[in-house]
N, C-alpha and C positions, 0 to 999 in steps of 0.2 A: 496403205498397203501401195506398192508401186505399180502392181498389176491394175488395180481398179483406177489410179491416175492415169495410166496408160489408155485404159478403156474410155475413160472421159475425154481425153483428148481426141481419141479416134472418133468418138461420138460427137463431138464438137465439129471436127472437120467435117463429118457427113452431114451435120445440120447445115452448115455453111454451104456445102456443096448443094444440097437438096434446095435451100431457099434461094441462093444467088444464081446457081444454074438451072433452076426449075426443072430439076429432074424427078422422077418418080422415087418414092424410097427404095423400091425393088431394083431399080437401076444403080442408084447409089451405093447400095450394099454390094451389088454384083461386081461392079467396078472398082469400087474403092477398097473394100477389105482385103481381096486378094493380093492387091499391089503392095500392102503393108506387111512387114514382118513382125508377127506377134502370135502368142501362143492361141490355142484354142479358147481358152478361158477369157483371155484378154478381148478377143474377137467377139465371142458370145456375148460377154456383158456391154461391149460397145454398141453391137447390134441391137441389144435388148434396151439400151437407154435410147439410142436413135430413133428406133421404131416406135417405142412407147411415146417418145416426146412428140413424135409426129402425129401419133394417134390421138394424143390429148391436146394438141395445139388449140383447139376451141376451148378447152378449159384453162389453159395455162396463159395464154395471151391476155384474156381478162383480168387474171390476177397481176400481170405484169403493167398492164394499163392502170389498174387502181393503185398501185403502189410506188409507181415511177412519177412521183410529183412533178409536174411542169413538164413532163416529157411524153411525146407521142411516140407510140411503138415504132410506127413507120419512119421517124425520124432519129431513132437510134442507130448507131453502128451495128451492122449485120452480125458482127462478131459479139458484141455486147448482150445483143438481143437473144441470140443462141446460147449464150453462157447463162443467162437468166432462165430461159425456157429449160435447159438441160438441168439445172440445180432445182428448180421448181418441180419438176417432174420427178426427180429423184426423192425429194421431200416428200411428195404425195404417194409414191409407190414403192420406196425402199424404207420402210420404218426401220430395219436393222442397221441403218447407218444414222447415226444422229445428225439432227440437222446443223448443229455447229460444224461438224465435220463436212457435210455437203457444201456450206458456205465457205468453209476454208479452201476446199477443193475448187469450188468455183472462182474464189480470189486468186487462187494460183493460176488458173486458166487464162483468167483477165490479165494478170501480170505477164503470162508468157505470150498470149496472142493478141493482146490489145494495148492500150495506154495506161499510164499510171493513173491519170483520172478515172478510168473505167473501173479500178479496182475499188476505189471509194464508192462510186456510183452504184456498183453491184452489190457491194456490202451493204449500203443503205437499203436498196430495193428488197434484198434477200431478208435481210433481218425483220424489215416490215412483213413480208410475206409470212415468215417463220411465226411472228407473233400472231397475225391473223389466223393461221392455220392452227395454232395451238389454242386459241380461244373458241375455235369451233369444234373442239374434242371434248 
């Protein structure tokens, strides 16, 4: 769904602004979302994804660390790190979206906002996270 993709794009951009700009989540939402043209449904889902990811960062980052073999979280490109965080949040908290769809959407974000190597990297990490989450259910 195009509106969900746009929501994910906006959420990724807010995560980047939050992390790199070191702004509070409230400030990011208040300054970022009004500046973008999108309908309320798109903005609401973007805000939910962003705020949820930030709120769950202490649960998400250990999953990234565990499954990103030979990579330290702090050494990853900020865009790649936040693509992973966003997708993992969605896998954990939006079971209505199949994990394969979440991963595909994350790969599209990596393709659009990062490098070709990032797509392969994100795919490997997210597939490993998907498998580990599936085994815990």
